[in-house]
C-alpha positions in Angstrom: 94.6 100.1 1.4 94.0 101.0 -2.3 96.5 100.1 -4.9 96.9 101.1 -8.6 98.6 99.4 -11.5 101.1 101.6 -13.3 103.9 101.3 -15.8 107.1 103.3 -15.4 109.3 104.1 -18.4 112.9 104.8 -17.4 115.7 106.1 -19.7 119.2 105.8 -18.3 121.8 108.1 -20.0 124.4 108.1 -17.2 125.7 104.6 -16.3 127.1 105.9 -13.1 123.5 106.0 -11.7 122.8 102.3 -12.5 123.9 101.0 -9.1 121.7 103.6 -7.3 118.7 102.8 -9.6 119.0 99.1 -8.9 119.2 99.8 -5.2 116.0 101.9 -5.3 114.2 99.2 -7.4 115.3 96.6 -4.9 113.8 98.6 -2.0 110.5 98.7 -3.8 110.7 95.1 -5.0 107.5 94.0 -3.1 105.4 96.3 -5.4 107.1 95.4 -8.8 105.1 93.0 -11.0 107.7 92.8 -13.7 110.7 94.6 -15.2 112.2 94.7 -18.7 115.5 96.3 -19.7 116.8 97.0 -23.1 120.3 98.2 -23.7 120.4 100.5 -26.7 124.2 100.4 -27.3 124.2 102.5 -30.5 122.7 105.4 -28.6 124.5 104.6 -25.3 121.2 104.5 -23.3 119.3 101.9 -21.4 115.5 101.7 -21.6 113.7 100.1 -18.6 110.0 99.5 -18.1 108.7 98.6 -14.7 105.1 97.4 -14.0 104.0 98.1 -10.4 100.9 97.5 -8.3 101.2 99.8 -5.3 99.5 102.6 -3.3 99.5 105.9 -5.1 101.9 107.4 -2.6 104.4 104.6 -3.1 104.3 104.9 -6.9 104.9 108.6 -6.5 107.8 108.1 -4.1 109.4 105.5 -6.4 109.1 107.8 -9.4 110.5 110.8 -7.4 113.5 108.9 -6.1 114.3 107.6 -9.6 113.8 111.1 -11.2 116.4 112.6 -8.8 119.2 110.4 -10.1 121.7 112.1 -12.4 121.1 111.2 -16.1 117.9 109.3 -15.4 114.4 110.2 -16.7 111.2 108.6 -15.6 107.5 108.9 -16.7 104.6 107.0 -15.2 101.4 105.9 -16.8 98.5 104.9 -14.5 95.7 102.5 -15.1 92.2 103.4 -13.9 92.1 100.1 -12.0 92.1 100.7 -8.3 91.9 97.7 -6.0 91.7 97.0 -2.2 94.6 95.0 -0.9 
């Protein structure tokens, strides 16, 4: 199976979606390399970056599920590194 390394940038503007977001990230936990969250209290948003190593379809699925959450935006940047797992 081929995997890619990617970084997902997530902006959370609606705190009501945080529990759902954490549940989704937990479900994909086997693929997550690392996670960093920054609360930006002055603007009332949370900024999260997720590094993943997963098959292309899995990364797309994760991004799609996150993007459907109310008040949550996600963008994904892919590396050109493709490896066999």
